[in-house]
C-alpha positions in Angstrom: -377.9 75.3 -161.7 -380.2 77.2 -158.7 -381.4 73.4 -156.8 -376.9 73.1 -156.2 -376.8 76.4 -155.4 -379.7 76.5 -152.7 -378.0 73.5 -151.2 -374.5 74.6 -150.7 -375.7 77.6 -149.4 -377.5 74.9 -146.3 -374.6 72.4 -145.7 -372.3 76.6 -145.1 -374.5 77.5 -142.9 -375.1 74.6 -141.1 -371.0 74.4 -140.5 -371.3 77.8 -138.9 -373.9 76.7 -136.7 -371.8 73.6 -136.0 -369.3 75.7 -135.6 -370.5 78.4 -133.2 -372.7 75.4 -130.4 -370.2 73.0 -130.8 -367.4 74.8 -127.7 -370.4 76.2 -125.3 -371.5 73.1 -125.6 -367.8 71.6 -125.2 -367.3 74.1 -122.4 -370.7 73.5 -120.3 -370.1 69.5 -120.1 -366.8 70.5 -118.2 -367.6 73.3 -115.3 -370.4 70.4 -115.0 -367.7 68.0 -113.5 -366.8 70.0 -111.2 -369.4 72.5 -110.5 -371.5 71.0 -107.2 -375.1 70.8 -107.4 -376.5 73.9 -106.1 -375.5 76.5 -109.2 -372.4 79.2 -110.2 -371.6 79.9 -106.5 -368.1 77.6 -106.5 -367.4 78.4 -109.9 -367.3 82.6 -108.9 -364.6 81.6 -106.9 -362.4 79.3 -108.9 -363.0 82.7 -111.1 -362.0 84.9 -108.2 -359.3 82.6 -107.3 -357.2 82.9 -110.6 -357.8 86.6 -110.4 -356.6 86.4 -106.4 -353.4 85.1 -107.5 -353.2 87.4 -110.5 -353.3 90.9 -107.5 -350.8 88.6 -105.4 -348.0 89.0 -107.9 -348.2 92.3 -106.5 -346.3 91.4 -103.3 -343.2 89.5 -105.9 -342.4 92.4 -108.0 -338.9 93.2 -107.3 -337.9 96.0 -106.3 -337.6 99.0 -109.3 -334.6 101.2 -110.1 -335.3 104.3 -109.0 -332.4 107.4 -107.9 -334.7 109.3 -105.7 -336.5 106.9 -103.5 -335.0 105.8 -100.7 -335.3 102.0 -99.9 -334.2 99.2 -97.8 -332.2 96.3 -99.0 -334.3 93.6 -97.4 -338.0 93.1 -99.6 -341.2 93.1 -98.4 -342.2 89.4 -98.4 -341.0 86.5 -97.8 -341.3 83.6 -100.8 -342.0 81.2 -97.7 -345.0 83.0 -97.5 -345.8 83.2 -101.3 -345.2 79.1 -101.4 -349.8 79.1 -101.6 -350.0 81.8 -105.0 -350.2 79.1 -108.4 -347.6 80.4 -110.5 -349.0 79.9 -113.5 -346.3 81.6 -115.8 -343.8 77.8 -114.7 -343.3 75.6 -117.2 -342.9 73.2 -114.4 -346.5 72.7 -114.5 -345.3 70.6 -117.0 -349.0 68.5 -118.6 -351.3 70.0 -115.6 -353.5 72.2 -117.7 -355.2 75.4 -116.5 -358.1 73.0 -115.3 -356.7 70.9 -113.0 -355.2 73.1 -111.1 -357.8 75.5 -110.5 -359.2 72.2 -109.2 -356.2 71.7 -107.0 -355.7 75.6 -106.3 -360.0 75.0 -105.2 -359.7 72.2 -102.9 -357.0 74.0 -100.3 -359.6 76.7 -100.3 -362.1 74.9 -99.7 -360.1 73.0 -96.8 -359.3 76.3 -95.3 -362.7 77.7 -95.8 -364.8 77.6 -92.3 -367.6 75.8 -94.1 -365.7 73.5 -94.7 -367.0 71.0 -92.0 -371.0 71.3 -94.0 -372.1 69.2 -95.6 -372.4 70.3 -99.3 -368.4 71.1 -99.0 -367.8 67.7 -98.0 -369.8 66.8 -101.1 -368.1 69.2 -103.3 -364.8 67.7 -102.6 -366.0 64.1 -102.8 -366.3 65.1 -106.0 -363.5 67.0 -106.7 -361.0 64.1 -105.5 -363.3 62.1 -108.1 -362.5 64.9 -111.1 -360.0 63.1 -113.7 -359.2 66.9 -113.5 -357.0 65.6 -110.4 -355.4 62.0 -111.9 -353.2 64.8 -114.8 -350.6 66.3 -113.9 -347.7 65.4 -111.9 -346.9 62.2 -110.4 -346.8 63.4 -107.7 -350.3 64.6 -106.9 -351.3 60.4 -108.2 -349.5 59.2 -106.0 -350.9 60.7 -103.0 -354.5 62.1 -103.8 -355.0 63.8 -100.4 -351.5 65.8 -100.6 -353.7 69.4 -100.3 -355.6 67.7 -97.6 -352.1 67.4 -95.9 -351.4 70.1 -96.4 -354.0 72.5 -95.2 -353.8 70.5 -91.8 -350.5 72.6 -91.5 -350.9 75.2 -92.4 -351.0 77.7 -88.6 -354.0 78.7 -86.9 -356.0 82.0 -86.8 -355.0 82.8 -90.3 -358.5 83.3 -91.3 -357.3 86.0 -88.3 -354.2 87.3 -90.9 -356.0 87.0 -93.7 -358.8 89.7 -92.8 -355.9 91.7 -91.8 -354.6 92.0 -95.1 -357.3 92.6 -97.1 -358.2 95.4 -94.7 -354.3 96.7 -95.4 -354.7 96.7 -99.3 -358.0 97.9 -99.3 -356.4 101.1 -97.0 -353.2 101.1 -100.0 -355.6 101.2 -102.6 -357.5 104.5 -100.9 -354.1 106.0 -100.4 -352.9 105.2 -103.8 -356.0 106.1 -105.9 -356.2 107.8 -108.6 -357.6 110.8 -109.3 -359.8 109.6 -111.9 -360.3 106.8 -110.4 -364.2 105.8 -110.4 -366.1 107.1 -106.7 -368.3 104.1 -107.0 -365.6 101.8 -106.2 -363.8 104.2 -103.5 -367.6 104.8 -101.5 -367.2 100.2 -102.6 -364.2 100.4 -101.0 -365.2 101.9 -98.1 -368.4 100.2 -97.4 -366.0 97.0 -97.4 -363.7 98.2 -95.0 -366.4 98.8 -92.7 -367.9 95.5 -92.6 -364.8 94.0 -92.4 -363.8 95.3 -89.9 -366.6 95.4 -87.9 -366.8 91.7 -88.2 -363.3 91.4 -87.0 -363.8 93.9 -83.7 -361.2 91.9 -81.4 -361.1 88.6 -82.9 -357.7 87.4 -82.4 -357.8 83.7 -82.7 -360.7 81.9 -86.0 -362.4 80.6 -83.2 -363.3 84.3 -82.4 -364.7 85.1 -86.0 -368.5 84.4 -86.2 -369.9 82.5 -89.6 -370.7 85.0 -91.5 -367.3 86.6 -92.1 -366.4 84.1 -94.9 -369.0 86.1 -96.6 -367.2 89.7 -96.7 -364.1 87.7 -97.2 -365.6 87.2 -100.1 -366.9 90.4 -101.0 -364.0 92.3 -100.0 -362.0 90.2 -102.5 -363.9 91.0 -105.8 -363.9 94.7 -104.6 -359.9 94.3 -104.2 -360.0 93.0 -107.7 -361.9 95.3 -109.2 -359.1 98.2 -107.8 -356.5 95.6 -108.7 -358.2 96.5 -112.4 -357.8 100.2 -111.9 -353.8 100.6 -111.0 -351.6 99.8 -113.7 -348.4 100.7 -112.1 -347.9 98.6 -109.9 -344.6 98.4 -109.4 -344.1 102.0 -109.0 -346.6 101.8 -106.1 -344.9 98.7 -104.9 -340.9 101.0 -104.5 -342.6 103.5 -103.5 -344.1 101.7 -100.7 -340.8 100.6 -99.4 -339.6 103.0 -99.8 -342.2 104.9 -97.6 -341.8 101.0 -94.8 -337.7 102.5 -95.2 -339.2 105.8 -93.9 -341.4 104.2 -91.4 -338.7 102.3 -89.4 -336.5 105.2 -89.1 -338.0 106.8 -87.2 -339.7 104.5 -85.5 -335.9 103.8 -84.2 -335.1 107.0 -83.2 -338.3 106.8 -81.4 -337.0 104.0 -79.6 -333.9 105.2 -79.4 -335.3 109.0 -77.8 -337.9 107.5 -75.2 -334.6 105.0 -73.3 -332.5 108.7 -73.7 -335.6 109.9 -71.4 -335.8 107.1 -68.9 -332.5 106.1 -69.1 -332.5 110.6 -67.6 -335.4 109.8 -65.2 -334.2 107.2 -63.4 -330.8 110.0 -63.0 -333.0 112.3 -61.3 -333.9 113.2 -57.9 -337.8 113.9 -58.1 -338.9 117.1 -56.5 -340.7 115.8 -53.6 -337.9 113.8 -52.7 -335.6 117.6 -52.3 -339.1 118.8 -50.3 -338.7 115.6 -47.7 -334.5 116.0 -47.8 -335.4 120.3 -46.2 -338.2 118.7 -44.2 -335.4 116.8 -42.7 -332.3 118.6 -42.9 -334.8 121.7 -40.9 -336.5 119.7 -38.7 -332.6 117.7 -37.7 -331.2 121.1 -36.8 -334.3 122.1 -34.3 -333.3 119.0 -32.3 -331.3 119.6 -29.3 -327.5 118.6 -29.6 -328.2 115.6 -27.0 -331.2 114.1 -28.8 -329.6 114.2 -32.7 -327.4 110.5 -30.8 -328.9 107.0 -31.8 -329.1 104.7 -28.8 -327.1 101.6 -27.6 -324.1 102.1 -29.6 -322.7 99.2 -27.6 -324.1 97.1 -30.3 -322.4 98.3 -33.2 -319.0 96.5 -33.2 -320.3 93.1 -32.0 -319.6 90.5 -33.9 -322.5 88.3 -32.5 -325.3 90.4 -33.9 -326.5 90.9 -37.4 -324.8 93.3 -39.2 -326.3 94.6 -42.4 -324.6 97.2 -44.2 -326.2 99.8 -46.6 -324.8 102.7 -48.7 -326.7 105.4 -49.8 -327.9 108.7 -50.7 -331.6 108.2 -51.0 -333.9 108.9 -47.7 -336.9 106.9 -48.8 -334.6 103.9 -50.4 -332.8 103.8 -47.0 -336.4 103.6 -45.2 -337.5 101.0 -47.0 -335.1 98.2 -47.0 -335.1 99.0 -42.3 -338.1 98.5 -43.0 -338.5 95.5 -44.5 -336.0 94.2 -42.7 -337.4 94.6 -39.5 -340.8 92.9 -40.6 -339.3 90.2 -41.7 -337.0 89.0 -38.4 -337.2 87.1 -35.7 -334.3 88.3 -33.5 -335.2 92.6 -34.6 -333.2 93.1 -31.2 -329.6 92.3 -32.5 -329.8 93.8 -36.2 -327.6 96.5 -36.2 -327.9 98.8 -40.0 -324.7 100.9 -40.7 -325.6 103.5 -43.2 -323.0 105.2 -45.3 -324.6 108.6 -47.3 -323.0 111.2 -48.5 -322.8 115.2 -46.5 -325.5 115.9 -47.9 -328.1 113.1 -47.3 -326.1 112.8 -43.8 -329.0 114.7 -42.0 -332.3 114.2 -43.5 -331.3 110.0 -43.2 -330.5 111.2 -39.5 -333.8 113.3 -38.3 -336.0 109.8 -40.4 -334.4 107.5 -38.4 -334.2 109.4 -35.3 -338.1 110.7 -35.4 -338.9 106.7 -36.8 -336.4 105.0 -35.0 -336.6 101.4 -36.5 -338.2 98.9 -33.8 -335.3 97.3 -31.3 -333.1 97.0 -34.4 -329.9 99.5 -34.0 -328.9 101.9 -36.3 -325.9 104.4 -37.5 -325.9 106.3 -40.2 -322.6 107.1 -40.8 -320.7 110.1 -44.0 -318.6 109.1 -46.5 -317.1 112.0 -45.5 -315.6 110.0 -42.6 -314.2 107.4 -44.5 -311.4 110.6 -46.3 -308.4 108.8 -45.2 -309.8 105.6 -46.3 -309.2 106.5 -49.8 -305.7 108.8 -49.0 -304.4 105.1 -47.6 -304.7 104.0 -51.1 -304.0 106.4 -53.2 -307.0 107.1 -54.5 -308.8 108.9 -56.6 -312.0 108.4 -58.5 -312.5 109.7 -61.9 -315.0 107.7 -63.6 -314.7 109.5 -67.3 -315.9 107.1 -68.7 -319.9 107.6 -67.6 -321.2 110.6 -66.5 -323.7 108.7 -64.8 -323.8 109.4 -61.1 -324.7 106.2 -60.0 -321.3 104.4 -61.3 -319.0 108.1 -60.3 -320.6 108.5 -57.2 -317.5 107.3 -54.8 -320.7 105.4 -52.4 -320.3 102.7 -55.1 -317.2 101.6 -55.2 -317.1 102.4 -51.0 -318.5 98.6 -51.1 -315.0 97.6 -51.9 -312.9 98.5 -48.3 -315.4 96.8 -46.3 -312.4 95.4 -44.6 -311.9 99.2 -43.4 -315.3 100.8 -42.7 -315.7 97.7 -40.2 -312.1 96.5 -38.3 -314.7 94.2 -35.6 -316.5 92.8 -37.2 -316.1 88.9 -38.7 -319.4 89.2 -41.6 -321.5 91.0 -42.7 -324.7 91.7 -45.1 -324.4 93.6 -47.8 -327.7 95.8 -49.7 -328.6 97.7 -51.9 -331.1 100.9 -50.8 -333.3 98.9 -53.8 -334.0 95.8 -52.3 -336.8 94.7 -50.0 -336.8 91.4 -47.4 -339.7 89.4 -47.6 -337.6 86.9 -45.4 -335.3 86.3 -42.1 -332.1 86.5 -43.3 -330.1 85.0 -40.3 -329.5 81.7 -42.0 -327.0 83.5 -43.8 -324.7 83.9 -41.0 -324.7 80.5 -41.7 -323.7 79.5 -45.1 -320.5 77.3 -44.7 -318.2 79.6 -47.9 -315.4 77.8 -47.8 -312.6 80.2 -47.3 -314.6 82.7 -50.5 -314.9 85.9 -49.5 -318.5 86.3 -50.8 -321.4 84.5 -51.7 -324.0 86.0 -54.0 -326.5 84.1 -56.1 -325.8 83.8 -59.9 -326.8 85.1 -62.7 -325.5 82.9 -65.9 -328.6 81.8 -66.7 -330.0 82.3 -70.3 -333.4 82.4 -70.0 -333.7 84.7 -66.8 -334.3 88.4 -67.3 -330.9 88.9 -65.2 -328.9 86.7 -67.7 -325.2 88.8 -68.1 -322.1 87.6 -69.6 -318.4 88.0 -69.2 -317.9 89.2 -72.2 -320.3 92.0 -72.2 -319.3 94.7 -69.5 -315.3 93.0 -70.0 -312.8 94.1 -72.8 -311.1 90.2 -73.3 -309.7 92.1 -76.4 -307.0 93.2 -73.5 -304.8 90.3 -73.3 -304.6 90.6 -69.7 -307.5 90.1 -69.1 -307.9 87.5 -71.3 -305.2 85.4 -70.0 -307.2 85.6 -66.0 -310.3 85.1 -66.6 -312.3 83.0 -69.2 -315.0 84.5 -71.0 -317.3 82.3 -70.2 -317.2 81.6 -66.6 -320.3 82.1 -64.5 -321.5 85.9 -63.6 -323.2 87.1 -59.8 -324.8 90.1 -58.3 -324.7 92.4 -56.1 -327.5 94.1 -53.9 -327.6 91.4 -51.2 -324.1 89.8 -49.8 -323.3 87.2 -47.4 -319.4 89.0 -47.2 -316.6 87.3 -44.4 -314.2 90.7 -43.7 -311.6 87.7 -42.3 -311.4 86.4 -46.1 -311.4 89.3 -47.9 -308.0 90.0 -46.0 -306.7 87.7 -46.4 -307.0 87.0 -50.0 -306.5 91.1 -49.5 -308.8 92.0 -52.2 -309.1 95.5 -52.0 -305.6 95.3 -53.1 -306.9 93.8 -56.9 -309.5 96.4 -57.1 -307.4 98.9 -57.0 -305.8 97.1 -59.6 -308.5 96.6 -62.4 -309.7 99.7 -61.4 -305.9 101.5 -62.1 -305.9 99.2 -65.1 -309.7 100.8 -66.0 -308.2 104.5 -66.2 -305.9 103.2 -68.3 -307.3 102.3 -71.1 -311.4 100.7 -72.2 -311.7 97.3 -69.9 -314.9 97.6 -68.3 -318.5 98.8 -69.3 -319.5 101.5 -66.6 -320.2 100.4 -63.1 -318.9 98.4 -59.9 -320.5 94.8 -61.1 -317.4 94.0 -63.3 -315.2 95.8 -61.1 -316.7 93.1 -57.6 -316.2 90.1 -60.8 -312.4 90.4 -61.7 -311.6 91.1 -58.0 -313.7 88.4 -56.4 -313.0 85.9 -59.3 -312.9 82.0 -57.8 -313.5 83.9 -54.9 -317.6 83.1 -55.2 -320.0 80.8 -53.6 -322.8 80.5 -54.8 -326.6 81.2 -52.9 -330.0 79.7 -53.9 -331.6 81.8 -56.1 -334.5 82.3 -54.1 -332.0 84.1 -51.3 -332.1 87.0 -54.7 -334.6 87.4 -57.6 -333.3 90.2 -59.8 -334.7 92.0 -62.5 -337.5 93.9 -61.2 -336.5 97.6 -62.4 -335.8 96.4 -66.0 -339.3 96.6 -68.7 -338.9 92.7 -69.7 -341.8 90.8 -71.7 -340.7 87.2 -69.5 -342.7 86.4 -65.5 -340.3 86.8 -63.0 -342.0 83.9 -60.8 -341.3 83.0 -57.3 -341.2 86.8 -55.9 -343.9 85.7 -52.5 -341.7 82.8 -51.4 -337.6 85.2 -52.3 -336.2 86.4 -49.5 -334.4 89.4 -51.4 -336.3 91.6 -54.3 -334.3 93.6 -55.8 -335.1 96.4 -57.6 -332.2 96.6 -60.5 -332.7 98.7 -63.4 -333.6 102.3 -64.0 -337.3 101.7 -62.8 -336.7 102.2 -58.9 -340.1 101.7 -57.8 -339.8 105.3 -56.1 -340.8 106.3 -59.6 -343.7 106.9 -61.3 -341.6 104.1 -64.7 -341.1 102.4 -61.4 -343.2 98.4 -62.8 -346.3 98.6 -61.5 -347.2 95.1 -61.2 -344.2 95.0 -59.1 -344.4 98.6 -56.9 -346.9 97.0 -54.5 -344.0 94.9 -52.6 -342.2 98.6 -51.2 -345.2 100.4 -51.5 -346.3 98.0 -48.5 -343.3 98.9 -46.3 -344.0 103.0 -46.5 -347.0 104.9 -44.3 -347.2 106.9 -46.9 -349.2 109.0 -44.2 -347.1 110.6 -42.3 -346.7 114.1 -42.1 -344.2 115.0 -43.9 -345.3 112.5 -46.8 -348.1 114.8 -47.1 -346.7 117.3 -47.1 -344.0 116.9 -50.0 -347.3 115.5 -51.6 -345.3 111.4 -52.3 -347.9 109.1 -52.9 -348.7 105.9 -53.5 
């Protein structure tokens, strides 16, 4: 009896030993199949990869309902960004085992790794490709054993840099939302990992700028992030709070952008203090002159139709000086050039004094005040009250006076209209040789979408108005004021001034046009415009734009249209030199009024 019990006890212990040892042997054999020859690093990575996938599920947690927080409607992450995250809960895995999923993800990670060209990486990939686990799963995997290699080729460039930045953001968030009783050692470890990774990243913007050692630091950071993820048990609450913070930050950014735009527009409408100083000095000098010295010479050329006449409507002394100086310096026959500057009564004496003391070489000069043309407005019974805009650039009669050129210059046949924010770089004589074909105005078109000067008719004109929609095509090609050759005889034949009055009165009765004279010009000279080559007139130098403007050196006229004028501090620095080169900053008046480059 005792012998029987002894053998029974031995059999029971033997079966217990087999039950305990067999799983260990089975797991060791399975791991040996997928592990590299040199040991455990890749096995550790396989475990980390699964844990990392669990951590990344934070990105796809749905927005929690919380009435106390204001959240945006949009989600933080797009589903496309989570395409590489394995979904272990999905039933679509079918017959794929967990080991097969891990093996495929390991292969994808190897292909994205910096060390994918080393012999060690090649050896591991060859083992993985031979693994029977890859033969399990979907038919698609069986048909294409290199599917994951192909997917890695489609991975966007500089992915490591993006992944490093993503790790840094996650680490900082963990520090930001760390619970009060969190392990202090984990906090120190997160800070150390952030410091090391920031030092490794430096100013790198491409994967090629990274050192090979950065991969190990990324793995260390990922391990630390996995530790931190276990501390934060209330992930949905964190996501909700982050979304609310993001929405609040976006609202603040939009408010600051609106404020910045308002301040830039305000600066563009404000005359600098130094300009007031210059005007006062010039006016004082003007009235100190003897009456006979206040007159310009060569008055005979003012009505000579064979001369090259330029009209400038401006209240800015230095702007007029640059236009005149640049035009004369580029001209081959400056003695045949006549400038007609029309300004307001406040700046008439200052501009006159500037050109009396700084004559434009052999060119002729005429300065006129807008008060001299009161009869023009009275003849048409016009009062310019553009109440739709508070900007004086649009309400000023100087901008509307361009529509009365035949009344101002009745003795001329053709004239070139120049805005005061242009710089002339080439001789403009050939403009008078352009065949106008019975049209009124020649201008450079602005209807190409890939250019910074692009403008659309329906952006400035209200085509919901029935009369406008009936007479004009919203897709018609637009053009620019600033440098225009104008046939005054054709203007009279077409009765363009009366057409301008018709649409101006329409715009004063109902909202048809946006502020400014440009849309009025489009409708006034509709189908009466001759397109000029773009080299004649390049626009956009007064708008902040990421698009680089090409062909500046070869352009005939550069136009600083927009609020960022070259004489203001807000002017675009890379374009200012074209304007500054035509102004003598050593002039005593400019020095005394502290006007510098």
